[in-house]
LUMKEDO-612789 format. One record per residue (C-alpha): y, x, z; residue number from 1; residue in three letters. Coordinates in Angstrom, 3 decimals. Example, Ala and Ser with C-alpha at 12.3 -4.5 7.8 and 13.67 -1.06 7.14 Angstrom:
2
((-4.500, 12.300, 7.800), 1, 'ALA')
((-1.060, 13.670, 7.140), 2, 'SER')
END
This chain:
197
((74.324, -31.938, -27.105), 1, 'UNK')
((74.412, -35.397, -28.735), 2, 'UNK')
((73.778, -36.976, -25.305), 3, 'UNK')
((76.687, -35.004, -23.843), 4, 'UNK')
((78.991, -36.165, -26.741), 5, 'UNK')
((77.807, -39.745, -26.076), 6, 'UNK')
((78.587, -39.518, -22.392), 7, 'UNK')
((82.035, -38.121, -23.200), 8, 'UNK')
((82.664, -40.959, -25.723), 9, 'UNK')
((81.606, -43.621, -23.259), 10, 'UNK')
((83.947, -42.093, -20.655), 11, 'UNK')
((86.923, -42.004, -23.050), 12, 'UNK')
((86.282, -45.549, -24.221), 13, 'UNK')
((85.931, -46.928, -20.671), 14, 'UNK')
((89.089, -45.216, -19.443), 15, 'UNK')
((91.081, -46.211, -22.540), 16, 'UNK')
((90.095, -49.862, -22.226), 17, 'UNK')
((90.848, -49.763, -18.450), 18, 'UNK')
((94.451, -48.604, -18.904), 19, 'UNK')
((94.961, -50.832, -21.965), 20, 'UNK')
((93.837, -53.933, -20.023), 21, 'UNK')
((95.921, -53.131, -16.969), 22, 'UNK')
((98.995, -52.595, -19.152), 23, 'UNK')
((98.276, -55.819, -20.939), 24, 'UNK')
((98.167, -57.612, -17.527), 25, 'UNK')
((101.600, -56.185, -16.890), 26, 'UNK')
((102.968, -57.476, -20.144), 27, 'UNK')
((102.919, -54.167, -22.003), 28, 'UNK')
((100.619, -53.265, -24.852), 29, 'UNK')
((99.472, -49.955, -26.256), 30, 'UNK')
((97.066, -49.124, -29.087), 31, 'UNK')
((93.579, -47.960, -28.222), 32, 'UNK')
((94.316, -44.543, -29.865), 33, 'UNK')
((97.445, -44.182, -27.645), 34, 'UNK')
((95.314, -44.923, -24.526), 35, 'UNK')
((92.711, -42.310, -25.544), 36, 'UNK')
((95.477, -39.777, -26.234), 37, 'UNK')
((97.277, -40.310, -22.916), 38, 'UNK')
((94.007, -39.898, -21.007), 39, 'UNK')
((93.181, -36.725, -22.947), 40, 'UNK')
((96.562, -35.311, -22.093), 41, 'UNK')
((95.991, -36.271, -18.457), 42, 'UNK')
((92.589, -34.498, -18.497), 43, 'UNK')
((94.196, -31.379, -20.052), 44, 'UNK')
((96.966, -31.371, -17.432), 45, 'UNK')
((94.397, -31.747, -14.662), 46, 'UNK')
((92.539, -28.716, -15.953), 47, 'UNK')
((95.677, -26.555, -16.142), 48, 'UNK')
((97.370, -27.400, -12.802), 49, 'UNK')
((96.293, -26.573, -9.280), 50, 'UNK')
((94.507, -29.414, -7.442), 51, 'UNK')
((94.622, -31.443, -10.690), 52, 'UNK')
((98.193, -32.458, -9.815), 53, 'UNK')
((99.415, -32.628, -13.415), 54, 'UNK')
((97.023, -35.360, -14.567), 55, 'UNK')
((98.977, -38.516, -13.601), 56, 'UNK')
((102.420, -37.224, -14.616), 57, 'UNK')
((100.985, -36.265, -18.009), 58, 'UNK')
((99.549, -39.808, -18.395), 59, 'UNK')
((102.880, -41.281, -17.312), 60, 'UNK')
((104.547, -39.199, -19.990), 61, 'UNK')
((101.965, -40.482, -22.466), 62, 'UNK')
((102.786, -44.018, -21.606), 63, 'UNK')
((106.513, -43.427, -21.950), 64, 'UNK')
((105.917, -41.849, -25.356), 65, 'UNK')
((103.997, -45.063, -26.266), 66, 'UNK')
((107.209, -46.972, -25.350), 67, 'UNK')
((105.809, -48.501, -22.109), 68, 'UNK')
((108.780, -49.172, -19.743), 69, 'UNK')
((108.761, -46.574, -16.938), 70, 'UNK')
((108.311, -49.088, -14.066), 71, 'UNK')
((105.396, -50.730, -15.843), 72, 'UNK')
((103.781, -47.290, -16.545), 73, 'UNK')
((104.181, -46.260, -12.864), 74, 'UNK')
((102.741, -49.630, -11.664), 75, 'UNK')
((99.837, -49.385, -14.217), 76, 'UNK')
((98.782, -45.951, -12.935), 77, 'UNK')
((99.093, -47.210, -9.298), 78, 'UNK')
((97.040, -50.223, -10.015), 79, 'UNK')
((94.413, -48.205, -11.862), 80, 'UNK')
((94.017, -45.865, -8.899), 81, 'UNK')
((93.926, -48.696, -6.396), 82, 'UNK')
((91.344, -50.559, -8.391), 83, 'UNK')
((89.178, -47.483, -8.815), 84, 'UNK')
((88.919, -46.508, -5.174), 85, 'UNK')
((86.722, -49.406, -3.992), 86, 'UNK')
((84.208, -48.565, -6.723), 87, 'UNK')
((84.317, -44.840, -5.885), 88, 'UNK')
((83.857, -45.633, -2.122), 89, 'UNK')
((80.952, -48.043, -2.812), 90, 'UNK')
((79.243, -45.410, -5.008), 91, 'UNK')
((79.768, -42.705, -2.325), 92, 'UNK')
((78.363, -44.986, 0.322), 93, 'UNK')
((75.292, -45.664, -1.763), 94, 'UNK')
((74.750, -41.936, -2.309), 95, 'UNK')
((75.451, -41.098, 1.332), 96, 'UNK')
((72.946, -43.811, 2.449), 97, 'UNK')
((70.313, -42.388, 0.094), 98, 'UNK')
((70.837, -38.653, 0.594), 99, 'UNK')
((72.911, -37.967, 3.701), 100, 'UNK')
((70.151, -37.913, 6.271), 101, 'UNK')
((68.183, -35.190, 4.402), 102, 'UNK')
((71.307, -33.263, 3.571), 103, 'UNK')
((72.551, -33.362, 7.207), 104, 'UNK')
((69.168, -32.178, 8.448), 105, 'UNK')
((69.440, -29.099, 6.130), 106, 'UNK')
((73.140, -28.402, 6.328), 107, 'UNK')
((74.198, -29.854, 9.699), 108, 'UNK')
((73.195, -26.967, 11.954), 109, 'UNK')
((74.963, -24.418, 9.662), 110, 'UNK')
((78.159, -26.543, 9.526), 111, 'UNK')
((78.163, -26.928, 13.307), 112, 'UNK')
((77.813, -23.185, 13.898), 113, 'UNK')
((80.443, -22.489, 11.241), 114, 'UNK')
((82.855, -24.934, 12.929), 115, 'UNK')
((82.279, -23.352, 16.367), 116, 'UNK')
((83.117, -19.931, 14.975), 117, 'UNK')
((86.146, -21.244, 13.041), 118, 'UNK')
((87.670, -23.407, 15.750), 119, 'UNK')
((91.039, -21.429, 15.809), 120, 'UNK')
((91.548, -22.106, 12.099), 121, 'UNK')
((90.579, -25.786, 12.494), 122, 'UNK')
((93.266, -26.025, 15.259), 123, 'UNK')
((95.876, -24.323, 13.043), 124, 'UNK')
((95.097, -26.731, 10.198), 125, 'UNK')
((95.289, -29.757, 12.520), 126, 'UNK')
((98.646, -28.614, 13.943), 127, 'UNK')
((100.014, -27.943, 10.448), 128, 'UNK')
((98.909, -31.408, 9.362), 129, 'UNK')
((100.666, -32.961, 12.315), 130, 'UNK')
((103.916, -31.056, 11.534), 131, 'UNK')
((103.660, -32.085, 7.871), 132, 'UNK')
((103.075, -35.669, 8.839), 133, 'UNK')
((106.156, -35.720, 11.020), 134, 'UNK')
((108.345, -34.058, 8.293), 135, 'UNK')
((106.900, -36.423, 5.662), 136, 'UNK')
((108.097, -39.391, 7.841), 137, 'UNK')
((111.675, -38.114, 7.746), 138, 'UNK')
((111.455, -37.386, 4.027), 139, 'UNK')
((110.031, -40.891, 3.449), 140, 'UNK')
((113.094, -42.579, 5.125), 141, 'UNK')
((115.473, -40.531, 2.998), 142, 'UNK')
((113.579, -41.185, -0.232), 143, 'UNK')
((113.235, -44.865, 0.570), 144, 'UNK')
((117.043, -45.250, 0.469), 145, 'UNK')
((117.328, -43.360, -2.847), 146, 'UNK')
((114.437, -45.166, -4.588), 147, 'UNK')
((115.281, -48.725, -3.436), 148, 'UNK')
((116.543, -49.802, -6.897), 149, 'UNK')
((113.647, -48.389, -8.970), 150, 'UNK')
((111.198, -49.772, -6.573), 151, 'UNK')
((112.748, -53.263, -6.951), 152, 'UNK')
((112.210, -52.950, -10.749), 153, 'UNK')
((108.565, -51.897, -10.149), 154, 'UNK')
((108.083, -54.815, -7.786), 155, 'UNK')
((108.734, -57.127, -10.809), 156, 'UNK')
((105.720, -55.698, -12.519), 157, 'UNK')
((103.580, -55.883, -9.400), 158, 'UNK')
((104.285, -59.563, -9.250), 159, 'UNK')
((103.645, -60.043, -12.962), 160, 'UNK')
((100.121, -58.532, -12.759), 161, 'UNK')
((97.248, -60.905, -13.297), 162, 'UNK')
((93.814, -60.475, -11.669), 163, 'UNK')
((91.495, -60.203, -14.673), 164, 'UNK')
((92.348, -56.617, -15.725), 165, 'UNK')
((91.752, -55.346, -12.157), 166, 'UNK')
((88.405, -57.120, -11.958), 167, 'UNK')
((87.427, -55.945, -15.404), 168, 'UNK')
((88.315, -52.404, -14.523), 169, 'UNK')
((85.619, -52.206, -11.846), 170, 'UNK')
((82.589, -51.847, -14.273), 171, 'UNK')
((84.720, -49.553, -16.418), 172, 'UNK')
((85.343, -47.366, -13.388), 173, 'UNK')
((81.616, -47.288, -12.719), 174, 'UNK')
((80.978, -46.197, -16.357), 175, 'UNK')
((83.614, -43.460, -15.908), 176, 'UNK')
((82.008, -42.281, -12.643), 177, 'UNK')
((78.438, -42.309, -13.966), 178, 'UNK')
((79.308, -40.547, -17.207), 179, 'UNK')
((81.251, -37.795, -15.432), 180, 'UNK')
((78.463, -37.220, -12.937), 181, 'UNK')
((75.734, -37.416, -15.535), 182, 'UNK')
((77.226, -34.864, -17.886), 183, 'UNK')
((76.571, -31.838, -15.598), 184, 'UNK')
((72.811, -32.287, -15.314), 185, 'UNK')
((72.597, -33.131, -19.051), 186, 'UNK')
((74.493, -29.897, -19.891), 187, 'UNK')
((72.179, -27.989, -17.533), 188, 'UNK')
((69.154, -29.526, -19.201), 189, 'UNK')
((70.557, -28.651, -22.653), 190, 'UNK')
((70.987, -25.022, -21.509), 191, 'UNK')
((67.405, -24.828, -20.222), 192, 'UNK')
((65.969, -26.466, -23.343), 193, 'UNK')
((68.110, -24.169, -25.561), 194, 'UNK')
((66.754, -21.143, -23.682), 195, 'UNK')
((63.146, -22.009, -24.597), 196, 'UNK')
((63.701, -23.014, -28.210), 197, 'UNK')
END
């Protein structure tokens, strides 16, 4: 259990430092405790909302409560996500390179036969996605006119951003990824060990 708590603590520290540094790069500052709190609220909102949709709005609310200007908070979350994706994609590529051939040999035939049986549903989902994409394009044009002024304010913060917080966030994102993945086997191991003792 202590190892699980250590992994959780490392995750909270890494994520708090990451958002703190990105906000500092934008010219806004929050205390470490505020960064931990807004990430905890984001985690709670993710757990309580479908598809984890409430996490980023909750974190945005936490930044606003910490008196970060709204455009800076929005840009900070955007930059954090953009800086995290290359690390996540690289980690996924390493895992795919290491494990995908064996996984595909075991799961591939079943997936192929399942896809052959479910082709009507696959076609419906593809058609619905195409319709949603077309409707989204129309909505985008309408929203772009309404959001022009707030986006101009946000652009000021994009230009203000310096490179070091984004570069420093890469190892913090890796710590976040490793601790979140590692906690499940550690919890499983703790349950097995607890069953025998």
